[in-house]
C-alpha positions as CSV (number, residue, x, y, z in Angstrom):
1,M,107.2,98.2,71.9
2,A,104.9,97.5,74.9
3,N,103.4,94.3,73.5
4,T,104.8,91.0,74.7
5,L,107.6,89.6,72.5
6,L,107.2,85.9,71.7
7,R,110.5,84.2,71.0
8,I,111.0,81.4,68.7
9,A,110.5,78.0,70.3
10,A,113.1,75.2,70.3
11,A,112.2,71.5,70.8
12,M,114.3,68.5,71.3
13,L,113.1,65.2,69.9
14,S,114.8,62.1,71.2
15,A,114.1,58.4,72.0
16,G,110.5,58.9,70.9
17,S,109.8,61.7,73.4
18,M,109.7,65.5,73.1
19,T,110.7,68.2,75.6
20,L,110.1,71.9,74.9
21,A,111.9,75.1,75.9
22,A,109.9,78.3,75.2
23,T,110.2,81.7,76.6
24,Q,107.9,84.7,76.8
25,V,109.3,88.1,77.9
26,S,108.1,91.6,77.9
27,A,110.0,94.5,76.4
28,Q,111.0,95.6,79.9
29,D,112.8,92.3,80.6
30,A,116.4,91.3,79.7
31,P,117.3,92.1,76.1
32,H,117.2,89.3,73.6
33,S,119.5,88.5,70.6
34,N,119.1,86.0,67.8
35,V,122.5,84.6,66.7
36,R,122.8,83.2,63.2
37,G,126.0,81.8,61.8
38,T,128.4,78.8,61.8
39,V,130.0,77.0,64.7
40,I,133.6,77.9,65.5
41,S,133.9,75.7,68.5
42,A,131.6,74.1,71.2
43,S,132.1,72.8,74.7
44,A,129.8,71.5,77.4
45,T,129.1,75.1,78.6
46,S,129.6,77.4,75.7
47,L,129.3,77.9,72.0
48,K,131.4,80.1,69.8
49,V,129.8,81.2,66.5
50,K,130.9,83.2,63.5
51,S,127.9,85.3,62.9
52,R,126.4,86.2,59.5
53,D,128.1,89.6,59.8
54,G,131.5,88.0,60.3
55,K,131.8,88.7,64.0
56,T,132.8,86.1,66.6
57,V,130.0,85.6,69.2
58,E,130.3,83.5,72.3
59,V,127.2,82.1,73.9
60,T,126.9,80.4,77.3
61,L,124.9,77.3,77.3
62,A,122.5,77.3,80.2
63,S,122.0,74.4,82.5
64,G,119.6,71.9,80.9
65,W,119.9,73.6,77.4
66,K,118.2,71.9,74.5
67,I,119.2,71.2,70.9
68,T,117.2,70.4,67.8
69,S,117.8,70.3,64.1
70,L,115.5,70.9,61.1
71,A,114.5,68.6,58.3
72,R,113.2,69.5,54.9
73,A,109.4,69.5,54.5
74,S,106.9,70.3,51.8
75,L,104.0,72.7,51.3
76,A,102.1,69.6,50.2
77,L,102.2,68.4,53.9
78,I,100.4,71.5,55.1
79,K,96.6,71.3,55.6
80,P,93.9,73.4,57.4
81,G,94.3,73.1,61.1
82,D,98.1,72.7,61.1
83,Y,100.2,75.0,63.2
84,V,103.0,76.9,61.4
85,G,105.5,79.7,61.9
86,I,106.1,81.8,58.9
87,A,108.7,84.6,58.5
88,S,107.5,87.1,55.9
89,M,108.1,90.4,54.3
90,P,105.5,93.0,53.3
91,N,105.1,94.0,49.7
92,A,102.5,95.7,47.5
93,K,100.4,92.6,47.3
94,G,100.6,91.6,51.0
95,D,103.1,89.5,52.9
96,R,105.5,87.1,51.1
97,A,107.1,84.2,53.0
98,L,110.8,84.0,53.6
99,E,110.6,80.6,55.3
100,V,108.0,78.2,56.7
101,L,108.4,76.1,59.9
102,I,105.8,73.3,60.4
103,F,105.3,72.7,64.1
104,P,104.7,69.1,65.4
105,P,101.1,68.7,66.7
106,A,102.3,68.8,70.3
107,L,103.6,72.3,69.9
108,K,100.3,73.8,68.5
109,G,99.6,77.2,70.1
110,L,103.2,77.9,71.0
111,G,104.2,81.5,70.7
112,E,100.9,82.3,68.9
113,G,100.7,85.7,67.2
114,S,102.4,87.9,64.7
115,H,105.4,90.1,65.7
116,G,108.5,91.8,64.4
117,W,111.4,89.5,63.4
118,D,115.0,90.3,62.7
119,L,115.7,87.9,59.8
120,K,115.5,90.9,57.4
121,P,114.6,94.5,57.9
122,K,110.8,94.9,58.3
123,S,110.3,91.1,58.4
124,S,107.8,89.6,60.8
125,M,107.1,86.1,62.3
126,T,103.6,84.7,62.5
127,N,102.9,81.6,64.5
128,A,99.3,80.5,63.8
129,S,96.9,77.9,62.6
130,V,96.2,77.4,58.9
131,T,92.6,78.1,58.0
132,N,93.0,78.1,54.2
133,L,95.6,77.2,51.6
134,V,95.1,78.2,47.9
135,K,97.4,77.4,45.0
136,G,98.3,80.5,43.0
137,V,100.4,81.5,40.0
138,N,103.4,82.3,42.1
139,G,103.1,79.8,44.8
140,K,100.5,79.2,47.5
141,A,98.5,81.7,49.6
142,V,98.0,80.6,53.1
143,T,95.5,82.2,55.5
144,L,96.5,82.1,59.2
145,S,94.3,82.6,62.3
146,Y,95.7,83.5,65.7
147,S,94.6,84.9,69.0
148,G,91.8,87.5,69.2
149,G,90.2,86.3,65.9
150,Q,93.0,87.9,63.9
151,Q,93.9,86.6,60.4
152,K,96.8,87.1,58.1
153,T,97.3,85.9,54.5
154,I,100.8,85.2,53.3
155,T,102.0,84.1,49.8
156,I,104.5,81.3,49.9
157,P,106.7,81.3,46.8
158,P,108.2,78.0,45.6
159,T,111.7,79.2,46.6
160,A,110.8,79.6,50.3
161,P,112.4,76.9,52.5
162,V,109.9,74.7,54.3
163,V,111.2,72.8,57.4
164,T,110.1,71.0,60.5
165,F,111.9,70.0,63.7
166,A,114.1,66.9,63.8
167,P,116.4,65.3,66.4
168,A,119.9,66.5,67.2
169,T,122.6,66.0,69.8
170,P,125.4,68.2,71.1
171,A,127.8,66.2,69.0
172,D,126.2,67.9,66.0
173,L,127.7,71.2,67.0
174,K,130.8,70.6,64.8
175,P,132.9,73.4,63.4
176,G,131.3,74.8,60.3
177,A,127.8,73.6,61.3
178,S,125.1,76.3,60.7
179,V,123.2,77.4,63.8
180,F,120.3,79.6,65.0
181,V,120.6,80.6,68.6
182,S,117.9,82.4,70.6
183,A,119.8,84.1,73.4
184,E,119.3,86.4,76.4
185,G,121.4,89.5,76.5
186,A,122.2,92.4,74.2
187,A,124.3,92.1,71.1
188,G,128.0,92.7,72.0
189,G,127.4,91.7,75.6
190,P,127.3,88.4,77.5
191,L,124.8,86.0,76.0
192,I,123.2,82.9,77.4
193,T,120.9,80.5,75.7
194,H,118.5,77.6,76.6
195,Q,118.1,76.4,73.0
196,V,120.1,75.9,69.9
197,V,118.9,74.9,66.4
198,V,121.6,73.3,64.3
199,G,121.7,72.5,60.6
200,K,122.1,68.8,59.6
201,N,122.0,66.9,56.3
202,G,122.5,70.0,54.2
203,V,119.6,71.9,55.9
204,V,120.5,75.4,57.1
205,P,118.2,76.9,59.8
206,P,116.3,79.5,57.7
207,M,115.0,81.5,60.6
């Protein structure tokens, strides 16, 4: 794929301030892997994860790496003009959401666009502004607008997790904690990350 791949962003919220780690790479750059699973162990420089396929994956934590968690949110909080990231799957009636991430206002425009995503086969991730939200029989249909005047309409079923960013610290990387890690490097080889999303308070990263 020649188009630019826009990785998921990670933000760290602490002491009333926000810092952001975001990466844009082309398909010709270093390979990229998303690691999903639970923490086996963590140190100041590395994270060992039992991935969702049962494998043990070790990830090096880059200097200055950031950590964030997720908090439950609600579709009722979304309004036109808000910026969201929605993982979705195509079906006969259009795209159907797998999960929804509501970005804080400071992150509006981050990773804008729609691209392939590895949550499930044939899934995609769309980071875009909400232009319309309509209640339907099986949930809500949201129309998203992104770069180049493009639009995409996605149905969000009541069962789709809706989350937003929340604070976290390295101490939250306890054995058994659920994590999503966006890492540089091919699966099965050395991996390094600048950002970790950890589950807290019963919220599992749905990305």
